[in-house]
Structure formats: structure tokens, C-alpha cells
N, C-alpha and C positions, 0 to 999 in steps of 0.2 A: 353576588357575594363570594361565588367560586372563583369568576375571575380575578377580583381582587386580589383574594388569598394566594392565588398563583402567581400575580405580579409582584406581591408583597415579598413572598419565598425568593423570586427571582432577584429581586431588587437587594436584598440581605446578601444573599450569597455575590452579587456582583460587587456589592461593599466590600465583602471578606477578600474579593480576588483584589480590589483595589488597595487594600491595606497590605496584603500579601507583596505585592508589586512594591509599593511605596516602603516597605522595610526590608526587601532584598538587599542583603549586604555581601561584605567579602567573604562570608563563609560560603556562600553558593559557589563563587570562583574558588575557593579552595577545594570545593565536593568536587566539582567538575575536573579538577587538575589531579585529584586524587583517582577519580574513577577513570580517568584517560589513562592514567600509569599503571593501573591495575593489570597485572601480568596473569592472573587467573579469571575468573566469573565475578560479575556483580550479582550478589544473592541479596534478596530483598524479602523481608519478612514482617508480619503484622497479624493479627488476630481479630475475628469479628468483621464489621466493616472495614477495617484497616487492613485487614487480610485481603479483602476483596480487591481493594485499590493496589496492595502490595503485588498482588498477583498480574493487575492491568499492566503496572509500571514496569514489571520484569518483562513482560511480555513484549513491550514498546522496546526496551534495551534492545532485545534479542533481534526484533524485526530490523533494526538499523544499525547493525553492526557492533553492539556492543553484547558479547555473551552474557546471557544472566539466567537465573532461573529463581522462581518462589519455594521457599521452604515454609512449611506450616510449622508454627511452634509446637504443637502437640507431637508431630511427627518427630520434629526435631528430638523431643525429649525420649523418644523410642527408637534412637539409633540413625535418625537422619542427620545427627550433628556430625557423621562422619563424611558428609558432602561438603563439608566448609574447610578449605585447604589454607595454608599460611599464604598462598598467592592471591587468594581472593580479597573482595572488600565487602562489607554488609552494610545495607541500608535498612534499619529498623523504624518501623511507624507506630506509635503511639501516642494518641491525642493528650493523654494525660502524662505519659511518660513513666507510669508506674504499673504498666502491665506485667502480671506476675508471671504468665506464661514465656518472657521472652528472657526470664533470669537466666536460664541454661544456656542460651543461646549466647548472651553478654558474658558468662563466665567462659565458654568455650573459646570465644573470640580473644579473650584477655589470655589465655594461655597459649594461644597460638600467636598473639601479635597482630591479629587480624584486626585492621582499622572499622569502626563502625560510624557512621554517618547516621544521625537520629533525624527524624522529621516529628516533632513535638511542638505543642504550644505552650510545654512548660519549661522552660531554660534550667530551673532548679532542680528538675526532677532527678530520679534517680538513673534513668536513662540517659538523659542529658550530660550528667556527672561524668557516664561513662564512656562517653561518644568523643571520639576524636574530633568531630565536625558536627555543629548543631544548626540545622534548617530550622528556624521556628516558623510556626503558621500561626495566624492569628487567635486570640483566645476569647472565648466567650460570646460569639456571634453565629452562633448556630440559629438556622430557619426555623428550627423545629420550635412551636411554640411553648412546648413542654420543657425545651432544655434538654432534651435526653437523646433524642434520634441523631445520630450523626449526620449533619448536613452540610453545612458550610466548610466544615472541618475536613470531611472527605473530598469537597469539591477542590479545596484549597490544596490539599496533598495531591490530588490527581494533578492537577496544572504543575504545581511544581516538580512533579516528577515527569510529566510531558516537558518542562524547560530544561531539566536536567539532560534527558535522552536526546532532544533535538540540538542543544549547545554541543553534545559530544557528537552528534553525526556531522554538523558542521565542523568541528575540530577535527574530526578524522576524515574530512573531505570525502563523505560517504556518498556516491553518486547513484543515479537511477539504474545504471548497469549492475553496481552491487546490491540494489534492492532487489532487481530482478533474480540475482542467484539465489535471495532468500525467500522469494515470492513466486515459485515458477508455475503454480496453479492459480485457475481462476480467472476472472476478467482481468483483474487488476495484474497480475503476470503477463497475461497476452497483450495488453495494452503498451507492456515495455519492449516486446517484441520487435522485431524487422519483418516485412510482408515476406521476406524469403524464407522466414521461419515456419510460416503458416500455410503459403500458398499453395494451392495445386499443380502437380507438374506431369510431364511428360504426356502418357496416354489419357490423362485425365483433362487435357485441355481441349477445349472446342475448337478445331481448325480446320478449312478447307482451303483449297487454292482458288484465285481468280478466275481461272477458266470454268469453274464448275456452275451449277444451276442453282436457285432459290429452293428448288425440290431437295437439293442434298443438304443444303444448310440447315433447312428446318431439322432433318433427320439427324444431323450431328449436334444441333442446339439441343433437342429432345434426348439424345441418347446421355448427353454430358450434364444435362440438368443445371446448366448455367445462366440460362435464361438469355445468351448471347452467342454469336461464334466470331472467330477472327477471322479474316482473310488474308491469306497470304500470297506474295508474288511468287514467280516461280524460283527466285532465289532463297525463297523461306524467309522473308521480311515482313513483317505485319504491317500490311498495306490500308487494311480498314477493319470494320467491324460490322456486324448486323445484329440489332438486337428485337427484343419483342414488339418495341415500339416501331422500329423500322418497319418491320412487317405489316403493321397496323395502319401504318401510313402510307404504304404503298400497296393495301390491297385491291386486287383485281383479277377479271378472269384468267388471265394469262400470267399472274405472279409466279407460278411454279416453273414456268419455262423460262424467265429470265435469268440471264447471268446476275450471279451476287456483284458485281461491279455496279451494276444499274442500281441498286437500292441501298449498298453500304455507305455507311459513314465513314469518310477517308480520314487519315491522319488522327486516329484515334488517340485519346489521353490514355498515358502510360505511366507505370511508376518502376522506379529503380529499385533493385532488389535490398538496396541498403534503408529505403524509405521506412519510417517508423510505422507500427500499426496505428499508432495515435495520428500522425499526421495525415495516414490513408484513409482515416474515418472523418477527419477533419474536410478534407478535399471532397469525399463522396458527399458529405453534407452540403458542402459549399456548390459544389457543380452539379448535385442532384443525380450522381452516377452511382449505380450500386456494383459494378463491376470494373475491374482495372486488370488490363493485361501488363505482366510484369516483363520487362525487354531489357535486353543489351544491345546497343547499336540496332534497336527494333527487330531484333531476333526474340521471338517468345520463350522465355523460360517458365514462367507460370501465370497463373490468373487467383486472383483474390475476390469474394463475393461479401457485401455487407454482412451477410450472415455468417461469415467465416471469423467475423470479428464480434458482435453481438449474439 
């Protein structure tokens, strides 16, 4: 019973999205062009469930290169109308198109000649008539059996907002580099960096020379905590690498007395300083490697560990 109800809800909302897609018209293109040419900010507003959706849509705009903010209708009525300027465009969301709390925002926009894009299911509503562009969502298709809780209507509004934002992204030729500038924090931002941006450098590198012994390699490996040590030629070029696995494979009573060249892995795989963190992670997974030295002409510049990424 529970599963069937859940499936029914999803089916109803999918059907509403199919209607939205089918009825998408020239007004969508007009809205995109208007928002693209907006010299100020894209202001989005709504109240109740529409307000939550409006806030998310505004956040999406801002995160992908279209400056935007959400304004709460109640706060707008107590001074925040001053946040709207003549250079802005306003998106107002109301399923019925008769949301009283939006009235003063509409009046203010009219005074400043600020264009309004409305998202509503009622094209003959007060909001629609006051709008420059109407984006219509399907009417009377709520998944709620009581036809009271906004469900399909809010889903359609959210998807329509995503469609606007991502169409603008494409039109602005917004790139992953642009995205990084707006998302410098967290794992998402890190994945858009180059390995040169996060690698350990200089004195943090576990390095010894090819004429040294395994005992010295273990001390260097332990002190730097990378689980490996790079082996340098007399000219300072990376000649090999010793990992924890190499030590286990060559375990013997005289291991500590051996020269590092006897147990090292020669010609280790390395990365360029310009390799993206995303590509580095893919290579680590593909080659089952947890460390890469970052080199230029085989001279070590840094080192990156799997834990530096995740």
C-alpha cells in the first residue's frame, strides 16, 4: 500500500513535468533573453512553498554566473523593496497568481519599470496580467490527494527554474573554471583544482638519493607520512619509488642494509603540475596507486596522496 502510494505520487509528478515540457513555448526563450540582458541582478520572490522554491532558484542562478538574490515578500513590505533597482529583473512565483503578499513588489516594479517574469498556472491572474513574460506551469495536477499541499506545482516550478538557469549558463559560456571561482570550498571546489594547487612541496617531500640504504628510506618515509619515498639520481631526477608494499615484498633479515636501488620500483608514474584533481583521482582508481609525485622533466615538484583529495 505504502509503496503503491509512493509510486502513484511520482507518476503524477512525472506527468506534470511532461505537460510542462510539452507546453514550453516562445515565452521561455523570451525570459532567457530578458534575464541574459539584465544588467543588474535577477531577483526571485514567492511566499510559502513557492518562497522555498524561489530561494533555491535564486541560489542556482548565482552559483552558475547569473547574480541573483531572494527577497521575502513580507520583508519587502518592510523596507527590502529598496533592494530592487531599475537595472534588475524580477521573477515572481505564485501558483494561483493571486498571492496578496506580492502586491507591493508588483507595484514597486511598475514604478521603476522593472520587468516581471511570472511563474504561475493561471495566465489570466492578476500577477500574469502585470507581467512582461508569463511562464505557465500545468494546472490542477497536484499529487496531493486532497489537492491542498503544493506538490506537482512546486516540482514544475523548480524544474522550470533549473531550465532557465542552465540555459543561461550555456548562453554565457560559463565554464568549470568560472564555477571554481564561485565554489572554492569543499570537495566540489577541490575537484576543479589542479594537482599543483593542493600538492605538498619542498621539505614535505619524502626524498632520498640512490646511494642511500633502505634503513634511511624507512626513516624518511616515516617522518613524511606519505607511505612512500622517492629515489633521486645524483642529478636530482626521480629515478624510482619505494612504497610500503615494496618493503613487504622484499622483507628479509638484511633488508635494512640493502641499497634503495635494489628494491625500488623504477620509472614511477608521475603527474604534471597541470593535471586536474579529477583526472588524478581517476588515475589513482584505475592504476590502484595512492601516491603520485608531481614532476617537471622528472624533477620532483610535489607529491599528492589520495587523502589529499578525499
